[in-house]
VOGU-3710 file (C-alpha; in Angstrom, 3 decimals, decimal comma):
1> mhavtktvlg> 1,484/28,290/-40,051  -1,686/29,607/-38,438  -1,347/30,427/-34,723  -4,244/28,133/-33,777  -2,677/25,283/-35,711  0,628/25,842/-33,925  -1,128/25,788/-30,582  -2,958/22,553/-31,364  0,211/20,879/-32,590  2,104/22,111/-29,550
11> lgaagaavig> -0,503/20,758/-27,175  -0,540/17,458/-29,046  3,238/17,141/-28,799  3,165/17,990/-25,090  0,424/15,452/-24,493  2,357/12,759/-26,356  5,457/13,546/-24,295  3,527/13,251/-21,026  1,977/9,951/-22,083  5,348/8,613/-23,159
21> wsslvernaf> 7,015/9,671/-19,897  4,263/8,320/-17,649  3,843/5,007/-19,479  7,427/4,181/-20,457  9,659/5,915/-17,921  8,069/6,898/-14,641  6,031/3,744/-14,059  9,325/1,798/-14,118  11,326/4,304/-12,033  11,113/2,386/-8,757
31> vlrrfevpvl> 12,134/4,170/-5,581  12,583/3,219/-1,927  11,023/5,675/0,521  12,517/5,843/4,023  10,755/7,154/7,121  11,505/7,117/10,844  8,455/6,528/13,040  8,557/6,978/16,868  6,264/4,211/18,155  8,441/1,866/20,247
41> pegsrplrvl> 8,809/1,740/24,045  11,692/3,595/25,604  14,967/1,697/25,410  13,979/-0,367/22,365  16,411/-0,915/19,532  15,294/0,401/16,137  13,169/-2,011/14,095  13,291/-1,960/10,288  9,941/-2,675/8,609  9,758/-3,156/4,845
51> hvsdihlvpr> 6,307/-2,324/3,430  5,445/-3,552/-0,075  2,097/-3,071/-1,770  0,207/-3,031/-5,080  2,755/-4,868/-7,209  0,068/-5,863/-9,761  2,528/-8,282/-11,336  2,318/-10,076/-14,652  5,133/-12,533/-15,499  6,628/-10,404/-18,302
61> qraraawvhs> 7,436/-7,555/-15,878  10,883/-8,862/-15,069  12,376/-5,501/-14,075  9,684/-5,001/-11,431  10,136/-8,536/-10,100  13,920/-8,128/-9,990  13,615/-4,850/-8,080  11,342/-6,499/-5,506  13,817/-9,381/-5,205  16,621/-6,878/-4,522
71> lasldpdlvv> 14,794/-5,486/-1,470  16,065/-8,439/0,573  19,468/-6,711/0,567  17,984/-4,101/2,922  17,994/-6,786/5,639  14,606/-5,795/7,134  13,473/-7,156/10,488  9,826/-7,433/9,397  8,017/-7,411/6,051  4,409/-6,247/5,641
81> ntgdnlashd> 2,579/-6,827/2,353  -0,691/-4,916/1,945  -2,022/-6,706/-1,114  -2,911/-6,333/-4,801  -0,013/-8,577/-5,735  -1,360/-10,018/-8,989  -2,508/-8,767/-12,373  -2,846/-12,076/-14,218  -3,754/-15,685/-13,510  -0,223/-16,965/-14,184
91> avpalldafd> 1,652/-14,434/-12,021  1,923/-16,403/-8,756  5,195/-18,260/-9,548  6,912/-15,043/-10,681  5,677/-13,205/-7,606  6,900/-15,901/-5,214  10,276/-15,920/-6,961  10,468/-12,149/-6,421  9,640/-12,556/-2,726  11,891/-15,605/-2,290
101> llldvpgayv> 14,503/-14,263/0,161  12,010/-11,952/1,862  9,872/-14,956/2,795  12,700/-15,998/5,119  12,113/-12,781/7,102  9,265/-12,533/9,653  6,316/-11,011/7,852  2,566/-10,609/7,479  0,099/-9,913/4,688  -3,455/-8,978/3,767
111> fgsndyfapk> -5,119/-9,193/0,353  -6,576/-6,606/-1,990  -9,115/-7,016/-4,772  -6,426/-7,959/-7,291  -5,473/-10,952/-5,213  -8,988/-12,287/-5,776  -10,111/-11,000/-9,181  -8,413/-10,116/-12,447  -8,291/-6,412/-13,347  -11,436/-5,049/-14,932
121> vknplryltr> -11,317/-3,266/-18,275  -12,951/0,140/-17,879  -12,588/3,752/-18,910  -9,486/4,956/-17,000  -10,969/8,451/-16,729  -13,619/7,068/-14,355  -10,859/6,728/-11,777  -10,744/10,521/-11,597  -14,371/10,776/-10,472  -15,586/10,502/-6,918
131> hhakgvgstp> -18,262/7,991/-7,802  -16,350/5,499/-9,912  -17,578/1,960/-9,424  -15,663/-0,172/-6,994  -15,527/-3,930/-7,006  -14,678/-6,193/-9,884  -17,956/-7,222/-11,471  -17,741/-10,480/-13,358  -13,974/-10,600/-13,897  -12,273/-14,019/-13,578
141> rlptddlrrg> -11,069/-15,312/-10,242  -7,327/-15,341/-9,615  -5,514/-18,302/-7,932  -5,817/-16,833/-4,435  -5,290/-20,165/-2,693  -2,007/-20,717/-4,546  -0,881/-17,243/-3,559  -1,827/-17,810/0,071  0,019/-21,125/0,238  3,130/-19,501/-1,199
151> ldrgwtdltn> 3,103/-16,559/1,206  2,368/-18,814/4,174  5,831/-20,305/3,699  7,190/-17,512/5,846  4,570/-14,851/6,511  1,480/-14,624/8,710  -1,972/-14,342/7,134  -3,803/-11,375/8,715  -7,085/-11,832/6,827  -9,547/-10,594/9,488
161> rrrvlevrgl> -7,179/-11,814/12,198  -5,111/-10,687/15,175  -1,686/-12,243/15,651  1,354/-11,660/17,883  4,859/-11,910/16,412  8,126/-11,726/18,300  10,702/-9,802/16,300  14,135/-8,913/17,666  12,962/-9,139/21,265  9,798/-7,109/20,690
171> rlelvgvddp> 6,264/-8,470/20,945  4,262/-7,024/18,076  0,485/-7,315/17,915  -0,694/-7,271/14,298  -4,346/-6,644/13,449  -5,460/-7,148/9,855  -8,630/-7,025/7,764  -9,554/-8,349/4,346  -10,001/-5,806/1,545  -12,332/-2,971/2,627
181> hlgydrldlv> -12,665/-1,798/-1,000  -14,617/-4,981/-1,714  -16,421/-4,830/1,627  -14,603/-7,977/2,780  -13,355/-6,443/6,033  -14,799/-8,017/9,185  -13,980/-5,554/11,910  -16,328/-7,436/14,215  -13,833/-10,326/14,206  -10,799/-8,254/15,183
191> rspadpstdl> -12,085/-5,421/17,367  -10,445/-5,570/20,802  -8,358/-3,228/22,934  -4,644/-3,401/22,206  -2,899/-6,165/24,128  -1,085/-4,438/27,013  1,493/-7,251/27,153  2,814/-6,321/23,703  5,228/-3,535/22,790  3,355/-2,212/19,754
201> tigvthapyq> 0,022/-2,772/17,991  0,072/-2,389/14,196  -3,058/-2,227/12,036  -2,758/-3,642/8,506  -5,244/-3,077/5,672  -5,133/-2,948/1,900  -7,473/0,017/1,438  -7,301/2,847/4,023  -11,015/3,477/4,460  -11,813/5,736/7,393
211> rvldaftadg> -14,011/3,158/9,133  -11,034/0,814/9,325  -8,543/3,476/10,401  -10,967/4,691/13,078  -11,479/1,160/14,421  -7,774/0,324/14,505  -6,788/3,531/16,269  -9,750/3,502/18,677  -8,555/0,063/19,800  -5,043/1,373/20,425
221> aqlvlaghth> -3,033/0,692/17,262  -0,118/3,128/17,205  0,891/2,399/13,610  -1,322/1,596/10,598  -0,031/0,415/7,216  -2,045/0,505/3,988  -1,743/0,609/0,207  -4,417/0,722/-2,524  -4,267/4,438/-3,405  -1,340/4,206/-5,857
231> ggqvcvpgyg> -0,465/7,625/-4,450  -3,102/9,045/-6,769  -1,249/7,421/-9,703  -1,793/10,354/-12,080  -0,943/13,486/-10,107  -0,650/17,134/-11,040  2,956/18,338/-10,698  3,126/20,964/-7,982  -0,358/20,099/-6,734  -0,488/16,401/-6,014
241> alvtncdldt> -3,146/13,705/-6,105  -6,657/14,296/-7,378  -8,180/11,108/-5,924  -7,397/8,353/-3,406  -9,774/5,632/-4,707  -11,384/5,508/-1,231  -12,684/7,976/1,351  -9,224/8,969/2,610  -8,384/12,626/1,991  -5,768/13,409/-0,638
251> srvkgvsrww> -3,334/14,932/1,881  -2,762/11,396/3,193  -2,705/9,632/-0,196  0,872/8,421/0,371  3,678/8,691/2,885  3,495/9,157/6,646  0,793/11,160/8,403  -1,186/11,011/11,648  -4,575/9,419/12,285  -6,948/9,320/15,218
261> pgagstpssq> -10,612/8,270/15,536  -12,748/10,769/13,646  -9,768/12,508/12,024  -11,617/12,777/8,706  -9,930/15,461/6,633  -8,423/17,286/9,631  -4,747/17,820/8,806  -2,037/15,943/10,664  -0,729/19,243/12,001  -3,805/19,324/14,267
271> apadaawlev> -3,392/15,758/15,534  -3,628/15,102/19,275  -0,404/14,079/20,971  -1,446/10,415/21,194  -2,531/10,113/17,542  -1,376/7,036/15,666  0,996/7,083/12,716  -0,391/6,151/9,308  1,822/5,103/6,400  0,195/4,664/2,994
281> saglgtapta> 2,311/3,173/0,227  1,898/4,458/-3,322  2,697/0,901/-4,400  4,882/-0,570/-7,097  2,558/-1,231/-9,995  -0,474/-0,250/-11,992  -3,390/-2,162/-13,397  -2,596/-3,441/-16,923  -5,586/-1,435/-18,158  -4,024/1,865/-16,956
291> pvrlacrpea> -0,223/1,445/-17,248  0,778/5,033/-16,408  2,162/6,981/-13,470  2,632/10,731/-13,470  4,358/12,685/-10,693  3,977/9,568/-8,543  6,851/7,092/-8,816  6,285/3,426/-7,925  7,635/2,715/-4,461  8,284/0,449/-1,536
301> tlltlvprsq> 8,866/1,815/1,966  11,435/1,113/4,655  10,172/2,282/8,023  12,628/2,545/10,900  10,652/2,290/14,116  12,307/4,080/17,047  11,329/4,892/20,664  8,491/7,365/21,141  10,802/9,801/22,941  12,535/10,432/19,608
311> a> 9,425/12,040/18,085
//
């Protein structure tokens, strides 16, 4: 066989293997990430926060729904959902069944674009460009009101709102915005200095755009939770994410890092001592139009909040 032919066939086989792994194996290899974050006042007991994001559920994805349902066994003290729950019009009942036991735990949520609009069919390679179109165009509306009513059974709606929750003896101030990726965020409605009578201020957003992170941390939020990025979704092994699907730098595409007003692409290693903590979830799902994950397993996160002196 000609050497060129062998090379072409070899590359084709390798490409098929990567596609098979990323579409059939890795996108269903759910993992729980655990981090300890020092943000509580001295003397506080640890607080366990479960962060779920970007489930993008359709009813046939029973393994994903079952894995989400199993997270209740972690016995979290607080649940935060940062949106993009749905991927089809008929997914709300399956999603609420998956959340069932978690809705008995104190929690809060914000929405992403795929809580409002069905996924848009487009060339998946456009995701790898810096100027891919955001928004949803003319895609059908999803049953957002049904979703909201279901989540309101136990969780607090943070859509452009500030709320205070008492959890295990701690007063938590939660500040949330609607999806910045769609331009739905109304920072003018939630901007205010952190409430000094509370023990911790937490910012919650679906998409971690810098304008939102800057506003939250300038107002005194010490912890910010976000999703949306899918961790880059298709990453280069040994290198990492190529894009974040927003203006966040790729070094912060998932996991825990530091943020402060004007941080931009400055690495966390250069953060000032009073910088906030930022946790971005790589999320649990993918859009049905791009059902692959490579070097970026689907995830939920369990954050253990501890006193600041334990940094």
